[in-house]
All heavy atoms as a GROMACS GRO file, in nm:
protein
  435
    1MET      N    1  10.442   8.448  13.268
    1MET     CA    2  10.402   8.407  13.135
    1MET      C    3  10.332   8.521  13.062
    1MET      O    4  10.354   8.542  12.943
    1MET     CB    5  10.310   8.284  13.148
    1MET     CG    6  10.268   8.228  13.017
    1MET     SD    7  10.408   8.153  12.935
    1MET     CE    8  10.333   8.090  12.791
    2LYS      N    9  10.249   8.593  13.136
    2LYS     CA   10  10.174   8.703  13.076
    2LYS      C   11  10.268   8.815  13.029
    2LYS      O   12  10.247   8.874  12.924
    2LYS     CB   13  10.073   8.756  13.177
    2LYS     CG   14   9.964   8.840  13.116
    2LYS     CD   15   9.858   8.872  13.219
    2LYS     CE   16   9.744   8.947  13.155
    2LYS     NZ   17   9.638   8.978  13.249
    3LYS      N   18  10.372   8.840  13.107
    3LYS     CA   19  10.470   8.944  13.069
    3LYS      C   20  10.545   8.905  12.942
    3LYS      O   21  10.572   8.989  12.858
    3LYS     CB   22  10.569   8.968  13.183
    3LYS     CG   23  10.516   9.050  13.295
    3LYS     CD   24  10.626   9.082  13.395
    3LYS     CE   25  10.574   9.169  13.506
    3LYS     NZ   26  10.682   9.210  13.596
    4ILE      N   27  10.578   8.777  12.929
    4ILE     CA   28  10.650   8.729  12.811
    4ILE      C   29  10.564   8.747  12.686
    4ILE      O   30  10.611   8.794  12.583
    4ILE     CB   31  10.691   8.581  12.829
    4ILE    CG1   32  10.794   8.569  12.941
    4ILE    CG2   33  10.747   8.525  12.700
    4ILE    CD1   34  10.827   8.426  12.980
    5LEU      N   35  10.436   8.711  12.697
    5LEU     CA   36  10.346   8.728  12.584
    5LEU      C   37  10.330   8.875  12.548
    5LEU      O   38  10.325   8.911  12.429
    5LEU     CB   39  10.209   8.666  12.615
    5LEU     CG   40  10.203   8.515  12.615
    5LEU    CD1   41  10.066   8.465  12.658
    5LEU    CD2   42  10.239   8.461  12.479
    6LYS      N   43  10.322   8.960  12.649
    6LYS     CA   44  10.311   9.104  12.624
    6LYS      C   45  10.433   9.155  12.549
    6LYS      O   46  10.421   9.235  12.454
    6LYS     CB   47  10.297   9.181  12.756
    6LYS     CG   48  10.159   9.227  12.785
    6LYS     CD   49  10.160   9.316  12.908
    6LYS     CE   50  10.022   9.366  12.937
    6LYS     NZ   51  10.015   9.447  13.057
    7LYS      N   52  10.552   9.111  12.589
    7LYS     CA   53  10.676   9.151  12.522
    7LYS      C   54  10.677   9.106  12.377
    7LYS      O   55  10.714   9.182  12.287
    7LYS     CB   56  10.798   9.091  12.593
    7LYS     CG   57  10.856   9.176  12.700
    7LYS     CD   58  10.986   9.111  12.749
    7LYS     CE   59  11.059   9.202  12.842
    7LYS     NZ   60  11.184   9.143  12.888
    8ILE      N   61  10.636   8.982  12.356
    8ILE     CA   62  10.634   8.928  12.220
    8ILE      C   63  10.537   9.007  12.132
    8ILE      O   64  10.571   9.046  12.020
    8ILE     CB   65  10.598   8.778  12.221
    8ILE    CG1   66  10.712   8.698  12.283
    8ILE    CG2   67  10.567   8.728  12.081
    8ILE    CD1   68  10.679   8.553  12.310
    9PHE      N   69  10.418   9.034  12.183
    9PHE     CA   70  10.320   9.108  12.106
    9PHE      C   71  10.367   9.251  12.080
    9PHE      O   72  10.342   9.308  11.972
    9PHE     CB   73  10.184   9.109  12.174
    9PHE     CG   74  10.111   8.978  12.160
    9PHE    CD1   75  10.059   8.914  12.271
    9PHE    CD2   76  10.095   8.920  12.035
    9PHE    CE1   77   9.992   8.793  12.257
    9PHE    CE2   78  10.028   8.799  12.021
    9PHE     CZ   79   9.975   8.736  12.133
   10LYS      N   80  10.436   9.309  12.176
   10LYS     CA   81  10.488   9.444  12.157
   10LYS      C   82  10.592   9.447  12.045
   10LYS      O   83  10.591   9.535  11.959
   10LYS     CB   84  10.549   9.496  12.288
   10LYS     CG   85  10.598   9.638  12.280
   10LYS     CD   86  10.654   9.686  12.414
   10LYS     CE   87  10.702   9.828  12.403
   10LYS     NZ   88  10.756   9.876  12.531
   11LYS      N   89  10.682   9.348  12.046
   11LYS     CA   90  10.784   9.341  11.940
   11LYS      C   91  10.721   9.317  11.804
   11LYS      O   92  10.763   9.375  11.704
   11LYS     CB   93  10.886   9.232  11.972
   11LYS     CG   94  10.980   9.269  12.084
   11LYS     CD   95  11.083   9.163  12.108
   11LYS     CE   96  11.176   9.204  12.223
   11LYS     NZ   97  11.283   9.109  12.242
   12LEU      N   98  10.621   9.232  11.799
   12LEU     CA   99  10.551   9.208  11.672
   12LEU      C  100  10.481   9.334  11.622
   12LEU      O  101  10.485   9.365  11.503
   12LEU     CB  102  10.448   9.095  11.689
   12LEU     CG  103  10.503   8.954  11.693
   12LEU    CD1  104  10.392   8.855  11.724
   12LEU    CD2  105  10.567   8.918  11.561
   13ARG      N  106  10.418   9.405  11.712
   13ARG     CA  107  10.349   9.528  11.674
   13ARG      C  108  10.448   9.632  11.620
   13ARG      O  109  10.423   9.695  11.518
   13ARG     CB  110  10.271   9.584  11.794
   13ARG     CG  111  10.186   9.704  11.758
   13ARG     CD  112  10.098   9.749  11.873
   13ARG     NE  113  10.174   9.780  11.992
   13ARG     CZ  114  10.159   9.721  12.110
   13ARG    NH1  115  10.070   9.625  12.125
   13ARG    NH2  116  10.232   9.756  12.214
   14ILE      N  117  10.561   9.645  11.686
   14ILE     CA  118  10.664   9.739  11.639
   14ILE      C  119  10.716   9.696  11.502
   14ILE      O  120  10.730   9.779  11.412
   14ILE     CB  121  10.780   9.747  11.742
   14ILE    CG1  122  10.733   9.822  11.867
   14ILE    CG2  123  10.901   9.816  11.680
   14ILE    CD1  124  10.832   9.816  11.982
   15TYR      N  125  10.738   9.567  11.483
   15TYR     CA  126  10.787   9.519  11.354
   15TYR      C  127  10.686   9.549  11.243
   15TYR      O  128  10.721   9.600  11.138
   15TYR     CB  129  10.814   9.369  11.359
   15TYR     CG  130  10.844   9.310  11.223
   15TYR    CD1  131  10.968   9.331  11.164
   15TYR    CD2  132  10.748   9.240  11.152
   15TYR    CE1  133  10.997   9.280  11.038
   15TYR    CE2  134  10.777   9.189  11.027
   15TYR     CZ  135  10.900   9.209  10.970
   15TYR     OH  136  10.928   9.160  10.846
   16PHE      N  137  10.559   9.518  11.267
   16PHE     CA  138  10.460   9.536  11.162
   16PHE      C  139  10.424   9.682  11.138
   16PHE      O  140  10.382   9.718  11.028
   16PHE     CB  141  10.334   9.455  11.191
   16PHE     CG  142  10.349   9.310  11.158
   16PHE    CD1  143  10.355   9.214  11.257
   16PHE    CD2  144  10.361   9.269  11.027
   16PHE    CE1  145  10.370   9.080  11.226
   16PHE    CE2  146  10.377   9.134  10.994
   16PHE     CZ  147  10.381   9.041  11.095
   17THR      N  148  10.441   9.769  11.237
   17THR     CA  149  10.408   9.909  11.214
   17THR      C  150  10.526   9.987  11.160
   17THR      O  151  10.509  10.071  11.072
   17THR     CB  152  10.357   9.977  11.343
   17THR    OG1  153  10.453   9.960  11.446
   17THR    CG2  154  10.226   9.920  11.386
   18HIS      N  155  10.646   9.960  11.208
   18HIS     CA  156  10.762  10.040  11.167
   18HIS      C  157  10.850   9.967  11.067
   18HIS      O  158  10.880  10.019  10.960
   18HIS     CB  159  10.846  10.081  11.289
   18HIS     CG  160  10.769  10.165  11.386
   18HIS    ND1  161  10.726  10.291  11.357
   18HIS    CD2  162  10.727  10.138  11.512
   18HIS    CE1  163  10.660  10.340  11.461
   18HIS    NE2  164  10.658  10.250  11.556
   19GLY      N  165  10.892   9.848  11.099
   19GLY     CA  166  10.984   9.774  11.014
   19GLY      C  167  10.926   9.741  10.879
   19GLY      O  168  10.988   9.763  10.775
   20LEU      N  169  10.806   9.690  10.878
   20LEU     CA  170  10.744   9.651  10.753
   20LEU      C  171  10.710   9.773  10.668
   20LEU      O  172  10.728   9.771  10.546
   20LEU     CB  173  10.619   9.569  10.782
   20LEU     CG  174  10.567   9.479  10.673
   20LEU    CD1  175  10.677   9.383  10.627
   20LEU    CD2  176  10.447   9.400  10.720
   21ASP      N  177  10.664   9.880  10.732
   21ASP     CA  178  10.633  10.003  10.659
   21ASP      C  179  10.756  10.059  10.591
   21ASP      O  180  10.751  10.101  10.475
   21ASP     CB  181  10.575  10.110  10.752
   21ASP     CG  182  10.428  10.086  10.783
   21ASP    OD1  183  10.367  10.000  10.716
   21ASP    OD2  184  10.376  10.152  10.874
   22SER      N  185  10.869  10.060  10.660
   22SER     CA  186  10.990  10.115  10.599
   22SER      C  187  11.038  10.027  10.484
   22SER      O  188  11.087  10.077  10.383
   22SER     CB  189  11.101  10.134  10.703
   22SER     OG  190  11.146  10.009  10.751
   23LYS      N  191  11.021   9.896  10.496
   23LYS     CA  192  11.059   9.807  10.386
   23LYS      C  193  10.969   9.828  10.265
   23LYS      O  194  11.015   9.828  10.151
   23LYS     CB  195  11.055   9.661  10.432
   23LYS     CG  196  11.168   9.627  10.527
   23LYS     CD  197  11.159   9.486  10.577
   23LYS     CE  198  11.270   9.464  10.679
   23LYS     NZ  199  11.259   9.337  10.746
   24LEU      N  200  10.840   9.847  10.290
   24LEU     CA  201  10.748   9.874  10.180
   24LEU      C  202  10.779  10.008  10.114
   24LEU      O  203  10.769  10.022   9.992
   24LEU     CB  204  10.603   9.872  10.230
   24LEU     CG  205  10.546   9.735  10.262
   24LEU    CD1  206  10.409   9.747  10.327
   24LEU    CD2  207  10.536   9.650  10.136
   25ASP      N  208  10.816  10.107  10.194
   25ASP     CA  209  10.854  10.237  10.138
   25ASP      C  210  10.976  10.226  10.049
   25ASP      O  211  10.982  10.284   9.940
   25ASP     CB  212  10.881  10.339  10.250
   25ASP     CG  213  10.756  10.383  10.322
   25ASP    OD1  214  10.645  10.362  10.267
   25ASP    OD2  215  10.767  10.437  10.433
   26LYS      N  216  11.075  10.149  10.093
   26LYS     CA  217  11.196  10.129  10.011
   26LYS      C  218  11.163  10.059   9.881
   26LYS      O  219  11.212  10.096   9.774
   26LYS     CB  220  11.300  10.048  10.089
   26LYS     CG  221  11.367  10.124  10.200
   26LYS     CD  222  11.464  10.034  10.275
   26LYS     CE  223  11.519  10.102  10.398
   26LYS     NZ  224  11.604  10.013  10.476
   27LEU      N  225  11.077   9.957   9.889
   27LEU     CA  226  11.038   9.884   9.769
   27LEU      C  227  10.962   9.975   9.672
   27LEU      O  228  10.984   9.970   9.551
   27LEU     CB  229  10.950   9.764   9.809
   27LEU     CG  230  10.908   9.670   9.698
   27LEU    CD1  231  11.031   9.608   9.631
   27LEU    CD2  232  10.817   9.562   9.751
   28THR      N  233  10.876  10.060   9.725
   28THR     CA  234  10.801  10.154   9.641
   28THR      C  235  10.895  10.251   9.572
   28THR      O  236  10.879  10.280   9.452
   28THR     CB  237  10.699  10.232   9.727
   28THR    OG1  238  10.612  10.138   9.790
   28THR    CG2  239  10.617  10.327   9.642
   29MET      N  240  10.995  10.299   9.642
   29MET     CA  241  11.091  10.392   9.583
   29MET      C  242  11.175  10.323   9.476
   29MET      O  243  11.203  10.382   9.371
   29MET     CB  244  11.183  10.453   9.690
   29MET     CG  245  11.113  10.552   9.780
   29MET     SD  246  11.039  10.690   9.690
   29MET     CE  247  11.181  10.765   9.616
   30LEU      N  248  11.217  10.200   9.500
   30LEU     CA  249  11.292  10.125   9.399
   30LEU      C  250  11.208  10.105   9.273
   30LEU      O  251  11.257  10.120   9.161
   30LEU     CB  252  11.336   9.990   9.454
   30LEU     CG  253  11.451   9.990   9.552
   30LEU    CD1  254  11.469   9.851   9.612
   30LEU    CD2  255  11.578  10.034   9.486
   31HIS      N  256  11.081  10.075   9.291
   31HIS     CA  257  10.992  10.055   9.178
   31HIS      C  258  10.974  10.186   9.100
   31HIS      O  259  10.976  10.186   8.976
   31HIS     CB  260  10.856  10.003   9.227
   31HIS     CG  261  10.763   9.969   9.118
   31HIS    ND1  262  10.655  10.046   9.088
   31HIS    CD2  263  10.762   9.866   9.029
   31HIS    CE1  264  10.591   9.993   8.986
   31HIS    NE2  265  10.653   9.884   8.948
   32ALA      N  266  10.957  10.296   9.170
   32ALA     CA  267  10.942  10.426   9.104
   32ALA      C  268  11.069  10.462   9.026
   32ALA      O  269  11.060  10.513   8.913
   32ALA     CB  270  10.911  10.533   9.208
   33ASN      N  271  11.185  10.434   9.083
   33ASN     CA  272  11.311  10.463   9.013
   33ASN      C  273  11.325  10.377   8.888
   33ASN      O  274  11.368  10.426   8.783
   33ASN     CB  275  11.430  10.441   9.106
   33ASN     CG  276  11.444  10.549   9.209
   33ASN    OD1  277  11.396  10.660   9.190
   33ASN    ND2  278  11.508  10.518   9.320
   34LEU      N  279  11.288  10.252   8.898
   34LEU     CA  280  11.294  10.162   8.783
   34LEU      C  281  11.200  10.210   8.672
   34LEU      O  282  11.239  10.214   8.555
   34LEU     CB  283  11.258  10.020   8.824
   34LEU     CG  284  11.257   9.915   8.713
   34LEU    CD1  285  11.396   9.902   8.651
   34LEU    CD2  286  11.211   9.781   8.768
   35LEU      N  287  11.080  10.250   8.707
   35LEU     CA  288  10.986  10.302   8.607
   35LEU      C  289  11.041  10.428   8.542
   35LEU      O  290  11.028  10.448   8.421
   35LEU     CB  291  10.850  10.330   8.671
   35LEU     CG  292  10.764  10.210   8.703
   35LEU    CD1  293  10.636  10.252   8.773
   35LEU    CD2  294  10.732  10.132   8.577
   36SER      N  295  11.103  10.513   8.621
   36SER     CA  296  11.161  10.636   8.568
   36SER      C  297  11.270  10.605   8.466
   36SER      O  298  11.274  10.665   8.358
   36SER     CB  299  11.218  10.719   8.683
   36SER     OG  300  11.289  10.830   8.635
   37ILE      N  301  11.356  10.512   8.498
   37ILE     CA  302  11.464  10.473   8.406
   37ILE      C  303  11.406  10.415   8.278
   37ILE      O  304  11.450  10.448   8.168
   37ILE     CB  305  11.559  10.372   8.475
   37ILE    CG1  306  11.639  10.441   8.585
   37ILE    CG2  307  11.653  10.307   8.374
   37ILE    CD1  308  11.713  10.345   8.676
   38GLN      N  309  11.303  10.330   8.291
   38GLN     CA  310  11.241  10.270   8.173
   38GLN      C  311  11.177  10.376   8.084
   38GLN      O  312  11.188  10.371   7.962
   38GLN     CB  313  11.138  10.166   8.216
   38GLN     CG  314  11.199  10.041   8.272
   38GLN     CD  315  11.095   9.944   8.325
   38GLN    OE1  316  10.982   9.981   8.353
   38GLN    NE2  317  11.135   9.818   8.341
   39HIS      N  318  11.112  10.473   8.145
   39HIS     CA  319  11.048  10.580   8.067
   39HIS      C  320  11.153  10.665   7.994
   39HIS      O  321  11.133  10.704   7.879
   39HIS     CB  322  10.961  10.668   8.156
   39HIS     CG  323  10.830  10.604   8.191
   39HIS    ND1  324  10.727  10.589   8.102
   39HIS    CD2  325  10.786  10.551   8.307
   39HIS    CE1  326  10.625  10.529   8.161
   39HIS    NE2  327  10.659  10.505   8.286
   40LYS      N  328  11.263  10.692   8.062
   40LYS     CA  329  11.370  10.769   7.997
   40LYS      C  330  11.429  10.693   7.878
   40LYS      O  331  11.454  10.751   7.773
   40LYS     CB  332  11.482  10.801   8.097
   40LYS     CG  333  11.445  10.907   8.198
   40LYS     CD  334  11.559  10.929   8.296
   40LYS     CE  335  11.520  11.021   8.408
   40LYS     NZ  336  11.625  11.033   8.509
   41GLN      N  337  11.450  10.563   7.895
   41GLN     CA  338  11.504  10.481   7.786
   41GLN      C  339  11.407  10.478   7.668
   41GLN      O  340  11.448  10.491   7.552
   41GLN     CB  341  11.533  10.339   7.834
   41GLN     CG  342  11.653  10.329   7.925
   41GLN     CD  343  11.672  10.189   7.982
   41GLN    OE1  344  11.583  10.105   7.976
   41GLN    NE2  345  11.789  10.166   8.040
   42LEU      N  346  11.279  10.462   7.696
   42LEU     CA  347  11.179  10.459   7.590
   42LEU      C  348  11.175  10.594   7.517
   42LEU      O  349  11.167  10.599   7.394
   42LEU     CB  350  11.041  10.426   7.648
   42LEU     CG  351  10.926  10.417   7.549
   42LEU    CD1  352  10.952  10.304   7.448
   42LEU    CD2  353  10.795  10.394   7.622
   43TYR      N  354  11.181  10.702   7.591
   43TYR     CA  355  11.180  10.835   7.532
   43TYR      C  356  11.302  10.854   7.441
   43TYR      O  357  11.290  10.905   7.330
   43TYR     CB  358  11.178  10.941   7.642
   43TYR     CG  359  11.186  11.083   7.589
   43TYR    CD1  360  11.077  11.140   7.526
   43TYR    CD2  361  11.303  11.158   7.602
   43TYR    CE1  362  11.083  11.270   7.476
   43TYR    CE2  363  11.311  11.286   7.552
   43TYR     CZ  364  11.200  11.342   7.490
   43TYR     OH  365  11.208  11.470   7.440
   44ARG      N  366  11.419  10.812   7.488
   44ARG     CA  367  11.541  10.824   7.406
   44ARG      C  368  11.529  10.741   7.278
   44ARG      O  369  11.569  10.785   7.170
   44ARG     CB  370  11.663  10.778   7.486
   44ARG     CG  371  11.710  10.879   7.586
   44ARG     CD  372  11.846  10.838   7.647
   44ARG     NE  373  11.868  10.914   7.768
   44ARG     CZ  374  11.888  10.861   7.889
   44ARG    NH1  375  11.888  10.730   7.904
   44ARG    NH2  376  11.907  10.937   7.993
   45GLN      N  377  11.474  10.620   7.289
   45GLN     CA  378  11.456  10.536   7.171
   45GLN      C  379  11.362  10.602   7.071
   45GLN      O  380  11.389  10.602   6.951
   45GLN     CB  381  11.400  10.399   7.211
   45GLN     CG  382  11.500  10.308   7.277
   45GLN     CD  383  11.437  10.178   7.324
   45GLN    OE1  384  11.316  10.159   7.312
   45GLN    NE2  385  11.518  10.089   7.379
   46GLN      N  386  11.253  10.658   7.120
   46GLN     CA  387  11.158  10.723   7.031
   46GLN      C  388  11.219  10.848   6.969
   46GLN      O  389  11.193  10.879   6.853
   46GLN     CB  390  11.030  10.756   7.105
   46GLN     CG  391  10.948  10.634   7.140
   46GLN     CD  392  10.826  10.667   7.222
   46GLN    OE1  393  10.814  10.776   7.278
   46GLN    NE2  394  10.734  10.572   7.233
   47LEU      N  395  11.297  10.918   7.044
   47LEU     CA  396  11.360  11.042   6.997
   47LEU      C  397  11.466  11.012   6.891
   47LEU      O  398  11.474  11.082   6.790
   47LEU     CB  399  11.422  11.117   7.115
   47LEU     CG  400  11.474  11.257   7.090
   47LEU    CD1  401  11.358  11.348   7.057
   47LEU    CD2  402  11.546  11.309   7.215
   48MET      N  403  11.542  10.905   6.912
   48MET     CA  404  11.655  10.875   6.822
   48MET      C  405  11.611  10.796   6.698
   48MET      O  406  11.660  10.820   6.590
   48MET     CB  407  11.762  10.795   6.896
   48MET     CG  408  11.824  10.870   7.011
   48MET     SD  409  11.901  11.021   6.957
   48MET     CE  410  12.070  10.980   6.978
   49GLY      N  411  11.524  10.698   6.716
   49GLY     CA  412  11.500  10.610   6.601
   49GLY      C  413  11.356  10.576   6.574
   49GLY      O  414  11.328  10.476   6.508
   50GLY      N  415  11.262  10.649   6.624
   50GLY     CA  416  11.122  10.620   6.595
   50GLY      C  417  11.062  10.511   6.680
   50GLY      O  418  10.950  10.468   6.656
   51GLY      N  419  11.133  10.461   6.776
   51GLY     CA  420  11.077  10.363   6.869
   51GLY      C  421  11.069  10.222   6.816
   51GLY      O  422  11.000  10.138   6.870
   52GLY      N  423  11.134  10.193   6.704
   52GLY     CA  424  11.136  10.057   6.653
   52GLY      C  425  11.010  10.017   6.581
   52GLY      O  426  10.978   9.900   6.569
   53GLU      N  427  10.933  10.115   6.537
   53GLU     CA  428  10.807  10.086   6.468
   53GLU      C  429  10.831  10.052   6.323
   53GLU      O  430  10.915  10.097   6.256
   53GLU     CB  431  10.712  10.206   6.478
   53GLU     CG  432  10.669  10.229   6.622
   53GLU     CD  433  10.581  10.353   6.634
   53GLU    OE1  434  10.540  10.410   6.532
   53GLU    OE2  435  10.556  10.393   6.747
   0.00000   0.00000   0.00000
């Protein structure tokens, strides 16, 4: 029983240290890319037509 619990805790630790970190990194990169695209679009709008003011 003790070995089974050790295995489970080991898998959980690996998931939370490696798996979750890599998913958070991917999410952060997607967010950064989205912000970059939004900033480029806003810049183009301001450059072409005054930004809708």
